[in-house]
KEDO-954659 format. One record per residue (C-alpha): residue in one letter; z, y, x. Coordinates in steps of 0.001 Angstrom, whole numbers, padded with zeros to 6 digits, always signed. Each point is the difference from the previous one (the first is absolute). Layout:
<sites>
aZYX ...
</sites>
This chain:
<sites>
m-003859+003262-019083 t-000361-002246+003093 l+001580+001156+003350 f-001527-000759+002876 v+000883+001255+003616 h-002747+001143+002169 l+001009+000305+004025 t-000801+002624+002542 s+000302+002622+002985 e+002675+002076-000342 k-001948+002500+001040 n-001618-000272-003248 v+002612+001162-002167 r-000213+003241-000500 s-003570-000451-000808 i+000764-002736-002519 r+002655+002171-001405 r-003094+003008-000590 a-002808-002217-000808 g+000912-003734-001007 i-000967-002895+002333 r-003841+000305+000908 a-002036-003501-000511 s-001693+000084+003560 g+001489-003245+000364 r-003067-003086+000492 s+000659-003584-000991 h-001884-002581+001768 s-003107+000259-002936 g-000438+003447+000806 l+001915+000921-002897 p+001936+003755-000057 g+003548+000314-001210 v+003694+000421+000165 f+001822-003554+001878 c+002839-000410-002089 l+002691-002739-000930 p+001919-000027-003109 i+003505+000273+000358 l+001546-003833-000076 p+003865-001163+000255 s-000683-000859+003613 y+000212+002708+001997 q-001674-002040+002568 l-003102-000739-001880 t-000207+003894-001032 h-000340+001538+003169 q-001764-002951+001946 w-002264+001628+001449 v+001873+002752+001986 r+000320-001660+003333 e-004031-001004-000274 l-000606+003696-000531 r+002504+001099+002935 r-001968-002473+001983 g-003394+002676-000371 g+002150+002718+001433 r+001922+001959-002864 r+003080+000557+001308 t+001983+000184-003025 i-000733-001068-003602 v+001131+001437-003383 a-000236-001987-003714 v-001947+002595-002120 d+001278-001795-003935 f-002584+000716-002623 r-000578-000578-003431 i-003420-000689-002152 p-001019-001343-003229 d+000464-003567-000647 d-003545-001053-001585 e-001370+001920+003351 p-002511-002255+001808 v+000627-000580+003674 h-001115-002476+002336 v+002641-002561+001271 g-000069-003032+002699 h+000682-001250+003312 y-000917+002496+002944 g-002189-002368+001125 r-001777-001325-002813 e-002114+001143-003033 h+001925+002471-002320 a-000056-000969-004267 r+000372+003836-002364 l+002724-000478-002138 p+002316+002801-002295 s+002424+000919+002202 a+003111-001410-001644 e-001812-003234+000086 a-000610-000387+003883 a+003800+001414+000401 a+000745-002970-001809 l-002559-002253+002157 i+002017+000777+003427 a+003333-000066-001856 d-000947-003214-001697 r-000778-001705+004309 d+001927-002423+001817 d-001109+001497+003264 a-001428+003935-000892 r+000227+001116+003733 g-003740+001045+000569 w-001016+001423-003094 e-000927+002868-001222 v-001072+002919-002278 i-002869+002266+000076 v-000078+002882-002631 p-003431+001242-000059 r+000647+003679-000326 t+002313+002867+001586 i+003601+000270-001511 t+000765+003547-000937 a+002927+002053+001182 g+001375-000638-003781 e-000209-004001-000032 v+002641-000083+003278 h+003197-000963-000978 r+001741+000528+003536 i-000451-000212+003285 r+002723-002035+002126 g+000680-001473+003908 v-000539-003398+000234 n+001453-002589+002569 q-002112+000140+002965 v-000038-003763+001667 t-000621-001557-003556 g-002923-001879-001346 w-002317-002736+002381 r-002662+001015+002952 y-003507-001516+000619 m+000239-001987-002910 p+002540-001592-002742 n+001471-003138+002118 a-000869+001095+003444 h+002977-000557+001767 g-001027-002854+002580 v-003633+000313-000151 p-001595+002002+002529 p-001558+002730-001168 c-004393+000042+000116 r-000620+001938+003210 c-003212+001425-001283 c+001827+001377-002706 l+002614+001751+002237 q-001292+003952+001078 r+000190+001229+002836 g+003004+001887+001660 e+002211-002237-002751 y+003630-000529+000987 g-000189-003527+001962 g-003570-000314-001116 a-000744-000760+004256 r+002890-002348+000598 i-001621-002296-003778 r-003590+000446+000969 r+001148-002050+003767 r+001685-002024-001526 a-002355-001358-002705 e-003157-000246+002413 s+002745-002498+002204 s+000842-002115-002541 g-004608+000213-001001 f+000164+001868-003137 
</sites>
């Protein structure tokens, strides 16, 4: 059984304990499923998506650890690229063997039942990257900034004055 972690808003905890994790997320290709990562030796890599998820307006993020069979097919890949269909154990090994596993994700194409949930726990709220891995020092794309986002107007003004 492969152990994965799904990051979600704290307000979803009661529902997850009762009914599990719904396959409501959609990948870039439109694939429905549960987004997750294998539990890795590095806390930073395992919880790399926390800051990016909080940027979308979620207040407190929690980690939901769950187990699925090693031979269950999942989709694995970098978030902006095509995903490969592999058994869950191979997908976990693929991410663990990467030199830089930032930006990788696993999508389980089904709902995770409440019986498969191992535990729900709090996580450090400032772990991970924002916008994209290695984005520090690179101005974000002004068309990708959400209206009303903290600091968005200043970033747009700075981008317009520098010719972006």
